[in-house]
ROLO-706419 format. One record per residue (C-alpha): residue number from 0; residue in three letters; x, y, z. Coordinates in nm, 3 decimals. Last residue first. Example, Ala and Ser with C-alpha at 12.3 -4.5 7.8 and 13.67 -1.06 7.14 Angstrom:
% ROLO-706419
lomi,ronu,px,py,pz
1,SER,1.367,-0.106,0.714 $
0,ALA,1.230,-0.450,0.780 $
***
This chain:
% ROLO-706419
lomi,ronu,px,py,pz
439,UNK,1.047,0.999,-0.991 $
438,UNK,0.866,0.691,-0.862 $
437,UNK,0.765,0.817,-0.520 $
436,UNK,0.715,1.175,-0.636 $
435,UNK,0.487,1.082,-0.928 $
434,UNK,0.293,0.843,-0.705 $
433,UNK,0.229,1.099,-0.431 $
432,UNK,0.382,1.002,-0.098 $
431,UNK,0.644,1.279,-0.091 $
430,UNK,0.363,1.537,-0.086 $
429,UNK,0.274,1.435,0.272 $
428,UNK,0.607,1.563,0.395 $
427,UNK,0.874,1.417,0.621 $
426,UNK,0.836,1.387,0.998 $
425,UNK,1.197,1.418,1.104 $
424,UNK,1.057,1.390,1.459 $
423,UNK,1.289,1.668,1.575 $
422,UNK,1.175,1.889,1.288 $
421,UNK,0.814,1.810,1.376 $
420,UNK,0.858,1.916,1.738 $
419,UNK,1.060,2.221,1.636 $
418,UNK,0.763,2.349,1.437 $
417,UNK,0.534,2.302,1.738 $
416,UNK,0.779,2.472,1.972 $
415,UNK,0.806,2.772,1.738 $
414,UNK,0.427,2.777,1.710 $
413,UNK,0.397,2.804,2.090 $
412,UNK,0.674,3.055,2.156 $
411,UNK,0.489,3.386,2.117 $
410,UNK,0.148,3.252,2.222 $
409,UNK,0.280,3.141,2.563 $
408,UNK,0.438,2.831,2.716 $
407,UNK,0.662,2.881,3.020 $
406,UNK,0.428,2.717,3.273 $
405,UNK,0.395,2.413,3.047 $
404,UNK,0.771,2.362,3.033 $
403,UNK,0.814,2.399,3.411 $
402,UNK,0.536,2.151,3.483 $
401,UNK,0.692,1.896,3.249 $
400,UNK,1.024,1.928,3.432 $
399,UNK,0.849,1.891,3.769 $
398,UNK,0.655,1.587,3.646 $
397,UNK,0.984,1.406,3.609 $
396,UNK,1.212,1.239,3.353 $
395,UNK,1.052,1.429,3.064 $
394,UNK,0.965,1.313,2.714 $
393,UNK,0.951,1.626,2.499 $
392,UNK,1.324,1.635,2.422 $
391,UNK,1.304,1.273,2.304 $
390,UNK,1.058,1.374,2.035 $
389,UNK,0.726,1.185,2.053 $
388,UNK,0.609,0.944,1.783 $
387,UNK,0.903,0.702,1.791 $
386,UNK,0.865,0.668,2.168 $
385,UNK,0.532,0.488,2.131 $
384,UNK,0.377,0.482,2.478 $
383,UNK,0.537,0.720,2.728 $
382,UNK,0.424,0.673,3.088 $
381,UNK,0.734,0.646,3.310 $
380,UNK,0.965,0.851,3.090 $
379,UNK,0.703,1.125,3.083 $
378,UNK,0.505,1.276,2.795 $
377,UNK,0.450,1.593,2.597 $
376,UNK,0.263,1.669,2.275 $
375,UNK,0.219,1.997,2.094 $
374,UNK,-0.057,2.001,1.836 $
373,UNK,-0.028,2.007,1.457 $
372,UNK,-0.355,1.824,1.395 $
371,UNK,-0.189,1.524,1.231 $
370,UNK,0.045,1.495,1.530 $
369,UNK,-0.244,1.478,1.775 $
368,UNK,-0.425,1.230,1.552 $
367,UNK,-0.116,1.007,1.539 $
366,UNK,-0.092,1.022,1.918 $
365,UNK,-0.454,0.906,1.945 $
364,UNK,-0.413,0.629,1.686 $
363,UNK,-0.435,0.346,1.939 $
362,UNK,-0.576,0.413,2.289 $
361,UNK,-0.294,0.338,2.532 $
360,UNK,-0.304,0.063,2.791 $
359,UNK,-0.170,0.134,3.137 $
358,UNK,-0.040,0.460,3.278 $
357,UNK,-0.170,0.792,3.152 $
356,UNK,0.075,1.079,3.105 $
355,UNK,0.064,1.130,2.728 $
354,UNK,-0.029,1.497,2.750 $
353,UNK,-0.177,1.675,2.448 $
352,UNK,-0.156,2.050,2.405 $
351,UNK,-0.348,2.322,2.223 $
350,UNK,-0.690,2.160,2.233 $
349,UNK,-0.973,2.199,1.983 $
348,UNK,-0.858,1.931,1.737 $
347,UNK,-0.779,1.683,2.012 $
346,UNK,-1.120,1.731,2.174 $
345,UNK,-1.290,1.692,1.836 $
344,UNK,-1.102,1.372,1.761 $
343,UNK,-1.221,1.233,2.094 $
342,UNK,-1.576,1.332,1.998 $
341,UNK,-1.545,1.147,1.666 $
340,UNK,-1.409,0.836,1.839 $
339,UNK,-1.706,0.835,2.076 $
338,UNK,-1.689,0.945,2.438 $
337,UNK,-1.803,0.737,2.735 $
336,UNK,-1.641,0.958,3.002 $
335,UNK,-1.561,1.330,2.970 $
334,UNK,-1.405,1.471,3.287 $
333,UNK,-1.303,1.836,3.323 $
332,UNK,-1.023,1.935,3.561 $
331,UNK,-0.969,2.309,3.611 $
330,UNK,-1.217,2.328,3.900 $
329,UNK,-1.023,2.074,4.103 $
328,UNK,-1.178,1.893,4.401 $
327,UNK,-1.494,1.753,4.240 $
326,UNK,-1.305,1.635,3.933 $
325,UNK,-1.048,1.462,4.152 $
324,UNK,-1.327,1.263,4.318 $
323,UNK,-1.466,1.173,3.976 $
322,UNK,-1.123,1.043,3.878 $
321,UNK,-1.098,0.812,4.181 $
320,UNK,-1.463,0.711,4.152 $
319,UNK,-1.373,0.547,3.823 $
318,UNK,-1.466,0.662,3.475 $
317,UNK,-1.710,0.509,3.225 $
316,UNK,-1.567,0.410,2.890 $
315,UNK,-1.426,0.576,2.579 $
314,UNK,-1.226,0.817,2.792 $
313,UNK,-1.141,1.188,2.794 $
312,UNK,-0.960,1.392,3.057 $
311,UNK,-0.980,1.761,2.968 $
310,UNK,-0.729,1.963,3.169 $
309,UNK,-0.798,2.337,3.164 $
308,UNK,-0.488,2.552,3.214 $
307,UNK,-0.472,2.882,3.406 $
306,UNK,-0.465,2.693,3.736 $
305,UNK,-0.136,2.531,3.647 $
304,UNK,0.021,2.457,3.985 $
303,UNK,-0.253,2.255,4.154 $
302,UNK,-0.379,2.078,3.843 $
301,UNK,-0.027,1.980,3.738 $
300,UNK,0.060,1.847,4.083 $
299,UNK,-0.269,1.658,4.097 $
298,UNK,-0.209,1.499,3.756 $
297,UNK,0.141,1.375,3.835 $
296,UNK,0.100,1.047,3.646 $
295,UNK,-0.259,0.979,3.545 $
294,UNK,-0.381,0.639,3.669 $
293,UNK,-0.757,0.623,3.610 $
292,UNK,-0.720,0.397,3.306 $
291,UNK,-0.815,0.389,2.937 $
290,UNK,-0.700,0.745,2.881 $
289,UNK,-0.717,1.038,2.645 $
288,UNK,-0.555,1.348,2.797 $
287,UNK,-0.634,1.685,2.639 $
286,UNK,-0.496,2.020,2.754 $
285,UNK,-0.677,2.346,2.681 $
284,UNK,-0.434,2.633,2.733 $
283,UNK,-0.461,2.776,2.384 $
282,UNK,-0.215,2.848,2.106 $
281,UNK,-0.332,2.843,1.747 $
280,UNK,-0.215,2.563,1.520 $
279,UNK,-0.039,2.605,1.188 $
278,UNK,0.060,2.343,0.931 $
277,UNK,-0.230,2.102,0.963 $
276,UNK,-0.161,1.759,0.809 $
275,UNK,0.139,1.648,1.014 $
274,UNK,0.192,1.273,1.029 $
273,UNK,0.412,1.250,0.721 $
272,UNK,0.595,0.928,0.823 $
271,UNK,0.936,1.020,0.688 $
270,UNK,1.064,0.953,0.334 $
269,UNK,1.429,0.853,0.371 $
268,UNK,1.628,0.675,0.102 $
267,UNK,1.761,0.339,-0.011 $
266,UNK,1.899,0.169,-0.322 $
265,UNK,2.068,-0.155,-0.217 $
264,UNK,2.414,-0.191,-0.369 $
263,UNK,2.566,-0.365,-0.062 $
262,UNK,2.793,-0.065,0.000 $
261,UNK,2.491,0.164,-0.028 $
260,UNK,2.302,-0.048,0.225 $
259,UNK,2.601,-0.033,0.460 $
258,UNK,2.613,0.346,0.440 $
257,UNK,2.237,0.384,0.488 $
256,UNK,2.221,0.157,0.795 $
255,UNK,2.232,0.385,1.099 $
254,UNK,2.114,0.694,0.913 $
253,UNK,1.801,0.513,0.796 $
252,UNK,1.719,0.391,1.146 $
251,UNK,1.749,0.743,1.285 $
250,UNK,1.544,0.885,0.997 $
249,UNK,1.243,0.660,1.061 $
248,UNK,1.004,0.631,0.766 $
247,UNK,1.262,0.449,0.558 $
246,UNK,1.229,0.414,0.180 $
245,UNK,1.370,0.099,0.021 $
244,UNK,1.416,0.078,-0.355 $
243,UNK,1.381,-0.177,-0.636 $
242,UNK,1.462,-0.093,-0.997 $
241,UNK,1.806,-0.260,-0.984 $
240,UNK,1.680,-0.595,-0.850 $
239,UNK,1.970,-0.808,-0.722 $
238,UNK,2.046,-0.551,-0.451 $
237,UNK,1.696,-0.617,-0.320 $
236,UNK,1.835,-0.931,-0.155 $
235,UNK,1.983,-0.709,0.117 $
234,UNK,1.639,-0.640,0.257 $
233,UNK,1.584,-1.011,0.313 $
232,UNK,1.870,-1.020,0.563 $
231,UNK,1.718,-0.753,0.785 $
230,UNK,1.968,-0.469,0.836 $
229,UNK,2.081,-0.466,1.198 $
228,UNK,2.045,-0.181,1.446 $
227,UNK,1.960,-0.438,1.716 $
226,UNK,1.620,-0.494,1.553 $
225,UNK,1.524,-0.215,1.315 $
224,UNK,1.189,-0.056,1.398 $
223,UNK,0.914,-0.118,1.144 $
222,UNK,0.794,0.142,0.894 $
221,UNK,0.997,0.038,0.589 $
220,UNK,0.831,0.148,0.266 $
219,UNK,0.947,-0.110,0.010 $
218,UNK,0.930,0.041,-0.335 $
217,UNK,0.882,-0.120,-0.675 $
216,UNK,0.958,-0.029,-1.034 $
215,UNK,0.936,-0.307,-1.289 $
214,UNK,1.184,-0.576,-1.398 $
213,UNK,1.118,-0.850,-1.142 $
212,UNK,0.767,-0.728,-1.068 $
211,UNK,0.534,-1.017,-1.010 $
210,UNK,0.755,-1.290,-0.866 $
209,UNK,0.992,-1.058,-0.679 $
208,UNK,0.702,-0.851,-0.549 $
207,UNK,0.526,-1.163,-0.425 $
206,UNK,0.842,-1.262,-0.239 $
205,UNK,0.865,-0.919,-0.078 $
204,UNK,0.493,-0.917,0.007 $
203,UNK,0.531,-1.260,0.178 $
202,UNK,0.793,-1.148,0.432 $
201,UNK,0.997,-0.830,0.395 $
200,UNK,0.696,-0.608,0.457 $
199,UNK,0.539,-0.281,0.346 $
198,UNK,0.477,-0.295,-0.028 $
197,UNK,0.459,-0.049,-0.317 $
196,UNK,0.433,-0.174,-0.675 $
195,UNK,0.450,-0.001,-1.010 $
194,UNK,0.408,-0.231,-1.312 $
193,UNK,0.152,-0.407,-1.093 $
192,UNK,-0.175,-0.347,-1.277 $
191,UNK,-0.461,-0.542,-1.120 $
190,UNK,-0.658,-0.793,-1.325 $
189,UNK,-0.792,-0.968,-1.017 $
188,UNK,-0.688,-1.303,-1.166 $
187,UNK,-0.327,-1.179,-1.175 $
186,UNK,-0.349,-1.074,-0.812 $
185,UNK,-0.489,-1.419,-0.731 $
184,UNK,-0.204,-1.608,-0.897 $
183,UNK,0.060,-1.401,-0.717 $
182,UNK,-0.114,-1.445,-0.381 $
181,UNK,-0.151,-1.823,-0.412 $
180,UNK,0.212,-1.868,-0.520 $
179,UNK,0.331,-1.652,-0.230 $
178,UNK,0.108,-1.832,0.020 $
177,UNK,0.267,-2.159,-0.084 $
176,UNK,0.184,-2.485,-0.259 $
175,UNK,-0.124,-2.376,-0.449 $
174,UNK,-0.399,-2.621,-0.543 $
173,UNK,-0.685,-2.525,-0.774 $
172,UNK,-1.035,-2.670,-0.783 $
171,UNK,-1.268,-2.545,-1.055 $
170,UNK,-1.637,-2.463,-1.077 $
169,UNK,-1.580,-2.088,-1.047 $
168,UNK,-1.378,-2.130,-0.727 $
167,UNK,-1.272,-2.413,-0.499 $
166,UNK,-0.929,-2.314,-0.367 $
165,UNK,-0.688,-2.553,-0.195 $
164,UNK,-0.386,-2.399,-0.020 $
163,UNK,-0.096,-2.632,0.058 $
162,UNK,0.126,-2.521,0.347 $
161,UNK,0.210,-2.892,0.407 $
160,UNK,0.163,-2.874,0.783 $
159,UNK,-0.075,-2.578,0.799 $
158,UNK,-0.317,-2.734,0.547 $
157,UNK,-0.519,-2.442,0.414 $
156,UNK,-0.877,-2.459,0.289 $
155,UNK,-1.045,-2.201,0.066 $
154,UNK,-1.407,-2.201,-0.050 $
153,UNK,-1.558,-2.387,0.245 $
152,UNK,-1.935,-2.343,0.225 $
151,UNK,-2.106,-2.136,0.495 $
150,UNK,-2.363,-2.002,0.248 $
149,UNK,-2.206,-1.655,0.248 $
148,UNK,-1.863,-1.798,0.165 $
147,UNK,-1.626,-1.964,0.408 $
146,UNK,-1.251,-1.964,0.464 $
145,UNK,-1.103,-2.276,0.625 $
144,UNK,-0.788,-2.335,0.828 $
143,UNK,-0.695,-2.693,0.916 $
142,UNK,-0.476,-2.893,1.156 $
141,UNK,-0.367,-2.638,1.417 $
140,UNK,-0.205,-2.831,1.699 $
139,UNK,-0.373,-2.832,2.039 $
138,UNK,-0.257,-3.189,2.108 $
137,UNK,-0.618,-3.308,2.078 $
136,UNK,-0.641,-3.163,1.727 $
135,UNK,-0.720,-2.804,1.629 $
134,UNK,-0.956,-2.652,1.371 $
133,UNK,-0.938,-2.289,1.255 $
132,UNK,-1.243,-2.120,1.103 $
131,UNK,-1.291,-1.816,0.878 $
130,UNK,-1.579,-1.604,0.744 $
129,UNK,-1.827,-1.600,1.033 $
128,UNK,-2.016,-1.279,0.952 $
127,UNK,-2.052,-0.993,1.202 $
126,UNK,-2.028,-0.741,0.919 $
125,UNK,-1.682,-0.624,1.031 $
124,UNK,-1.561,-0.984,1.005 $
123,UNK,-1.593,-1.280,1.241 $
122,UNK,-1.338,-1.555,1.308 $
121,UNK,-1.425,-1.889,1.471 $
120,UNK,-1.157,-2.084,1.654 $
119,UNK,-1.206,-2.456,1.717 $
118,UNK,-1.085,-2.703,1.977 $
117,UNK,-0.883,-2.475,2.203 $
116,UNK,-0.769,-2.646,2.523 $
115,UNK,-0.945,-2.559,2.851 $
114,UNK,-0.928,-2.923,2.967 $
113,UNK,-1.305,-2.964,2.924 $
112,UNK,-1.273,-2.848,2.562 $
111,UNK,-1.251,-2.485,2.455 $
110,UNK,-1.407,-2.265,2.188 $
109,UNK,-1.179,-1.979,2.079 $
108,UNK,-1.379,-1.682,1.951 $
107,UNK,-1.248,-1.429,1.698 $
106,UNK,-1.272,-1.065,1.593 $
105,UNK,-1.555,-0.960,1.823 $
104,UNK,-1.608,-0.588,1.873 $
103,UNK,-1.563,-0.490,2.238 $
102,UNK,-1.543,-0.116,2.160 $
101,UNK,-1.253,-0.050,2.397 $
100,UNK,-0.994,-0.095,2.129 $
99,UNK,-1.111,-0.067,1.767 $
98,UNK,-0.822,-0.188,1.551 $
97,UNK,-0.734,-0.442,1.819 $
96,UNK,-1.050,-0.633,1.730 $
95,UNK,-1.176,-0.823,2.032 $
94,UNK,-1.094,-1.179,2.133 $
93,UNK,-1.355,-1.398,2.304 $
92,UNK,-1.243,-1.702,2.503 $
91,UNK,-1.478,-2.001,2.521 $
90,UNK,-1.607,-2.277,2.750 $
89,UNK,-1.532,-2.134,3.092 $
88,UNK,-1.699,-2.345,3.359 $
87,UNK,-1.945,-2.186,3.601 $
86,UNK,-2.234,-2.399,3.469 $
85,UNK,-2.160,-2.278,3.118 $
84,UNK,-1.936,-1.977,3.068 $
83,UNK,-1.833,-1.765,2.768 $
82,UNK,-1.542,-1.526,2.802 $
81,UNK,-1.452,-1.174,2.691 $
80,UNK,-1.146,-0.962,2.626 $
79,UNK,-0.976,-0.626,2.689 $
78,UNK,-1.262,-0.384,2.756 $
77,UNK,-1.428,-0.623,3.000 $
76,UNK,-1.642,-0.922,2.918 $
75,UNK,-1.886,-1.187,3.041 $
74,UNK,-2.112,-1.411,2.831 $
73,UNK,-2.339,-1.671,2.988 $
72,UNK,-2.462,-2.004,2.853 $
71,UNK,-2.802,-2.121,2.981 $
70,UNK,-2.940,-2.145,2.626 $
69,UNK,-2.681,-2.198,2.355 $
68,UNK,-2.458,-1.912,2.233 $
67,UNK,-2.482,-1.667,1.942 $
66,UNK,-2.238,-1.378,2.001 $
65,UNK,-2.437,-1.055,2.031 $
64,UNK,-2.308,-0.987,2.383 $
63,UNK,-1.956,-0.908,2.258 $
62,UNK,-2.067,-0.669,1.984 $
61,UNK,-2.052,-0.816,1.634 $
60,UNK,-1.937,-0.577,1.362 $
59,UNK,-2.224,-0.470,1.141 $
58,UNK,-2.445,-0.631,0.875 $
57,UNK,-2.586,-0.852,1.152 $
56,UNK,-2.639,-1.170,0.955 $
55,UNK,-2.698,-1.236,0.588 $
54,UNK,-2.635,-1.000,0.296 $
53,UNK,-2.271,-1.094,0.247 $
52,UNK,-2.051,-0.853,0.048 $
51,UNK,-1.748,-0.841,0.278 $
50,UNK,-1.729,-1.223,0.275 $
49,UNK,-1.689,-1.232,-0.103 $
48,UNK,-1.525,-1.574,-0.055 $
47,UNK,-1.299,-1.580,-0.361 $
46,UNK,-1.170,-1.223,-0.395 $
45,UNK,-1.220,-1.200,-0.018 $
44,UNK,-0.918,-1.423,0.040 $
43,UNK,-0.670,-1.207,-0.150 $
42,UNK,-0.804,-0.895,0.014 $
41,UNK,-0.923,-0.566,-0.127 $
40,UNK,-0.885,-0.238,0.060 $
39,UNK,-1.106,0.064,-0.009 $
38,UNK,-1.372,-0.053,0.236 $
37,UNK,-1.135,-0.065,0.531 $
36,UNK,-1.035,-0.416,0.643 $
35,UNK,-1.183,-0.563,0.960 $
34,UNK,-1.191,-0.935,0.882 $
33,UNK,-0.826,-0.995,0.966 $
32,UNK,-0.724,-1.061,0.602 $
31,UNK,-0.365,-1.175,0.547 $
30,UNK,-0.261,-1.072,0.194 $
29,UNK,-0.386,-0.714,0.184 $
28,UNK,-0.455,-0.527,-0.140 $
27,UNK,-0.484,-0.156,-0.218 $
26,UNK,-0.523,-0.070,-0.588 $
25,UNK,-0.428,0.292,-0.661 $
24,UNK,-0.693,0.554,-0.738 $
23,UNK,-0.680,0.732,-0.401 $
22,UNK,-0.305,0.798,-0.426 $
21,UNK,-0.202,1.074,-0.182 $
20,UNK,-0.489,1.029,0.062 $
19,UNK,-0.464,0.651,0.030 $
18,UNK,-0.087,0.651,0.083 $
17,UNK,-0.124,0.855,0.401 $
16,UNK,-0.404,0.632,0.533 $
15,UNK,-0.220,0.307,0.457 $
14,UNK,0.094,0.431,0.631 $
13,UNK,-0.118,0.535,0.929 $
12,UNK,-0.278,0.191,0.946 $
11,UNK,0.061,0.018,0.950 $
10,UNK,0.107,-0.053,1.320 $
9,UNK,-0.263,-0.059,1.414 $
8,UNK,-0.322,-0.346,1.174 $
7,UNK,-0.369,-0.442,0.810 $
6,UNK,-0.148,-0.739,0.728 $
5,UNK,0.103,-0.818,0.450 $
4,UNK,0.019,-0.501,0.261 $
3,UNK,0.040,-0.446,-0.115 $
2,UNK,-0.003,-0.114,-0.293 $
1,UNK,-0.051,-0.182,-0.665 $
0,UNK,-0.023,0.100,-0.919 $
***
């Protein structure tokens, strides 16, 4: 079975993780490689470049201050991005991997000319290896993309104007005229079975599916939000392929379009996201808040009125004087700066409640971890991040409403509230993702 992703990013990482747990022996392939793929996932590009197997360089993701720069150049960074300066002039912008926010791991570097226009972009993988390069002309138009092997030799070059992809591999030069053609040919060279195919996008993966699997079984798992409650045009083309199906992770979206899909002869169903992994969770009054800022909506009101609760505020970075001042004033506030991902997971696992009340940037995957651990989660209209992951009934218009809910929680109602949370989310079940269930 082939499981094909267009990209691997924060938006589809949970889908990948659920499928992997249910089907560890399937082949996982991504078309557009961002350099930070998990070890189980193959990429179309890496089949030729072997850039995840290099022995040179750091052998780990490149931290912002490990970027090679000439003498007298200076690197500056915060948690969002970095820059390189020479004689007080910015000469490069550093972009960090969005899969690991706050860790300042370099994904790409844009080198600039004297007019602050990008001349070349270098891309680094999770081994700190420069595996890809984009070149721009004076008008800041992309003119060439190259993928490099361990020796720095161009193995793949892409002309963005003609879309031609030239591959130098095994002593031969091949030219492909589209990303779809290139992907189809590479999957065949990989020797992967594709009689059963799962994919996650209506762009290139859909076209690859149509080329590879015209008569076989395939499933599009739709995890994106529908735009304006409209069925994407490409989804309707699946009516021409009787063994093709669409499974929606969001029940609301499915209900909105299921009738029209049936009328258009597109086979569709609901599968849910299957976030919950732990069925039962014991009640306790430990509250976890993971934050990247010091702006926590209503925190003083909660601390003042809920003395029986302990509020654990956790961050990946150092904390501001504002939070430390609160920690000195309230005995039920515990601060945990500079925590690792594993420690954050531990806090979530040990808590009874998670509050999404921090303003500013959210730490990806935290809400998913809360849901996987079977914990209650509450938020506010003014601070909620991903509204698809928190039931509407648990997103409050005011701190007062949240305060009332927390004050009423007790061991007798806790598990009932947890179970209702997952019913309201229409979460689906993990078992539905097993191959025999998907293709039954």
